[in-house]
N, C-alpha and C positions, 0 to 999 in steps of 0.2 A: 639482128637479122643476120643469118649466115648462109652462103650458098657457094659452091665451087671453090672452097678454100678462102673466100672473102668474107670478112667481118666488118659490118658497118652498124654503128650504134649512135643514136642521136638523143640528146637530152635538151629539154628547155630549162634554163636556170629560173628558179621560182623565188629566190631571195638574194638580195645584195649582201655579200660577205666575202671574206678571204678563205682559203683552204676548204673549199666545199668538196664533199664526197658524193659519188654518183655510183649506183649499183645496177648491174645487169648480169643475168645468168650467163650469157655469152662470154663475159670476161674470163670466166674459169678455163677457157680454151688456151689462153695466153699466159704463159709463166711469168712474164715481166713486161715492163713498160718499153723495153727495146724492141718489142715485136709490134708496136703500134705507133701510129702517127695521131696526135690529138690536135684538134682545131678549135679555136674560140672565134665565133662569128666568122668562120671561114679562113682564119689566119692561123698557119701552123705553129704550134707552140714548141718551145726548146724542150728536150727531154728533161731538163732540171726543173721544169715548171709543173710537172705532174709525177705522180708515183702510184704504184699499185699497193693498196694497204689492206687487201684481203683477197681471197679467191675470186670474188665477183665485184670488187670495189676499187675504183680509182679515185684518187684525191688530186684535185687541181689547185695548185699552190699560188695562185695569182688572184687579184681582186676580180670579183664577178658581180654583175648587176642583174636585176630582175629583167628579163627580156634577152639576155645573152643565150647564145647556143654553144653547145659542146658536142663535137662530133669526133667519133674514134673510128679509125680505119686500120685494118690489118689484113694482110694476105699471107696464105700459107701454101706450101706445096709439098706433098709427101709427108705430111705430119711436122714439117719444120717450117720455119718463117722465112720469108724473102722479102726485100724491099728493092724491086727492080729499079736501077738507077741510083740506088743509095738514098740517103737521107737528104733533105734540102739544105742541112746545116754541115754537111761533111763533103770530102773530096773523094771521088771514085777513081780508083786505079784500074786499069784494064789489062794488066799483065800479071 
């Protein structure tokens, strides 16, 4: 789902396995995984734990179980991507 430069995609995990792929046409709007935050069961994943493997597909490289959820959130402004406040795993410098 996309509106006002915000992309939110939700997936329900249907099988227990590692390295699962999820596809949604809205992912084509984002060139790489640096433009998104990915959450497993509401917990933010490190960027090393997922990767974009096709124009509309993301691969999550951690163990997943049936019943887990994957949520993807991205924001854009003027055709580019922004992360207000930075990433939860990085330091933000204000000068």
